[in-house]
N, C-alpha and C positions, 0 to 999 in steps of 0.2 A: 385497774388498768382496763382499757377500752380495746377490744381487738376487732378490727374489720375482717370480714371473711370474703375469700374467694372459693366459689365452687365451681367446679368443673365438670362439663359435659359434653361430650361429642366435640372437644376440643376448643369450647366457648366457656366463657363466664357467664353463669347463669344464676338465677336465684327461683326456687319451686316452693309451692304451697305444699306444707306438709310431707315433703320429700315426693311428691308424685306429679303435680301439673307445674309445668314450667310456666313462670308469671312472666319473666323478662330476660334480657341478656344485658349484660354489662360490656364494658369496653374491652379492649385487648388485655393480655395480662399486664403488658407494659404500662399501659394507660391507668389499670387499676392500682399498678404499684407506685406510680407517681401520685395518685389520689390519695393513697393511703401513707405516703411517705412520713407524714407528722406523727404516725403511731409506731411505739416501741416493738410491735409483734402483729403478724398478719396471721391468720387462720386459714389454710389451703386443705380442702377437701377433694378428692376425686370420687364423684359421685357414681361414675359408671363402674369402677373398680368396687365400691361400697355394695352396688347392686348386682355384681358378677356378671357385666355385659359390656366389657372390653376395660380400656383405661387411657388415663391421660398421662402416661409416665412421663414422656419427655418435658411437657409441660410443667408438671409437679417437681421435677428436678431442675427445670429452668429458674422456677421461682423460689425454690429452696435455696438456689445459689446465689440469688439477687437480692433476698430480703431476711430477716429475723422471722422465721415461720415455724408455726405447728403444724403438722401435715398428718393427714388421715384418711381414710378411705380403703377399706380392702387390705389392712395391715393384718396378715394371718399367720405370720410365721416370724421368728427370731432374726432370719436372714433379711426379710423385708425391712425390717425395723432399722437393722445395721445398715443397710444400704441407705436409706433416707437420710439418716443422721450422717453418713459418710457423705452423701450429695449436698449437705449443708442444712439440713433442718436442725433446729434447736431442739424441738421436742417432737415425738411420736404421737400419734393417737390411735388408741385401739378399742374397736367397738365389739362387734358382733363375737369376733373370737374369743373375746373375755370371758364368753359364756357358752353352755351347751345345754341340752335338756335337763340336767339333773340339776343344774345352777351353775356356780363358778367355775371356769375352766383352770383350774389350779395347775395342771400339767403345762399348759402352755404358758401362763403367764411367769410360771418358774424359768421355761426357757427363755423367754423374752425378758425378763429382768435380770438374768444371769448373763444375758448378752449384752445388754447395755445398761447404762445407768438407771436405776429406778427413777430418779430425780428427773429424768429426760423423757419418763413414760407418762402420757395422759389416758385413763380410762373412759371412755365415753358411757354415760349412764343416760340413754334416752328413754324418756318416759311417755306413755300415753295410756289415757284413762288409769293413769295410777300404777301402772305395770311396765317393766323394762321392754323394749321393742328392740328386735333385731333385723339382719338383712335388709338395710334400707327401709327400716321402719314397717315392714311388710309381716313381720312375724311377732307376735306377742308371748310374752312368757308369764309365768306368775310370780315373778320376783319384782319387788320394789327397789327402787334405788336406796330408800331410807335403810333397807333390812340387809343390803351387801355391801355398804360403802365401807363399812370396818372390815370386813373380810378381804377386801381388795387392797386396803390401805399398805400392807407389806410389798406390793408389787409396783408401787406407782409415786411419783409426785404430786399427783392431784388429779381431778376429775373435770371431764366437759359433760355438762349436765343440761339436757336440753328437753324444754317443755313441749313436746311435739304437737301438743293438742292445739297450740296457737301458732306452730310455725309457720312463718310467711304470711300471717293474716292480719298483721298490724292490730291486733285487737288487745294488745297487751299481754303481759305473762302472769305466771303465779308466783308473787313474791312470796307468799306463805310456803310454798314448796322449797323455794331456795332456803328460806329461815331454818327449815327442818334440816335441811341437808347441812347447812353451816353449823348446825348445832350437833350434827352426827359425824364430823369430822374436823381435825384440825389441817389437813392437807388442803392445797390451793383447789379452789372451786371455780369454773368459769360455767357462766349462766348463759343460755342462749334459747332461742325459741319465742318469737312474740313481742320482744323487747321493742317498744316502740315509741317512749316518751323519754324526755330528759329526766323527770322525775323518777322513773324506773331506774336509770342508769344511775341516779345519786342514790337511791335506796340500796341499789346493790354495792355501791363502793362503800356505803356506811355499814354494811354488813360484811365487808372485806371480802367480796365476790367480783371476780372480772366478769365484764360484758363483753359476749361476742355479738358483732351486730351484722345484719345482712340486710334484708328488705327495707327497713327504714333507712338505710343510708342510701340504697340503690335507688330509692323513690325520691329521696331528698326530703323525707319527711323530718329526718335529723339533719342537721347540719354539720359535715365534717369539722369546719372550722370552729364552731361551738364546742364539739365533742373534745377537740383536741385540747382544749383549755380547761377542761373538766378534771 
């Protein structure tokens, strides 16, 4: 499955480079929904909430009510996860809150997975320099995605795995990393970060890994009509 991304910051649809520098703005949320209408699912991330500097709650809920979405960004409580699902999101993504300084945050993940169906929960494994990063990719841990994926399986239906090293840079991704993750779990995997060619999308499809696409489609490097036929 190919999943277009809508990232929200300051009430606008944006694309960032490595989660820091804004590279471009997209159209209005309605325009992006129209552009992505041929795809089965859309990923919506509230970047402001993820970074702890505000939120785009009304826009997130609007999008969740208009399309089949997976929604993330600052989901830190079971109540927040339940609210997003109640507003129409098909799946909820938990990132930073899934971890703490000692490793996996089992207590919180137990709370969330007890409050919502685990099949509707995705855990974000964002990796930079081989290590999981948190807090909008600003805080590094000693954990690797490969080392914790099995430990996380009981709480979720799948993983959103972002190769942060190349996020937004249009330089390709690390297919070897995604192969290792695919070998480590039978859960659904969605790849993100640097995917910028049809060949990479095909390779991921052959691995049975979904592709979440942002910069490559916003810049027109990958054509939506071609992707919709893949």
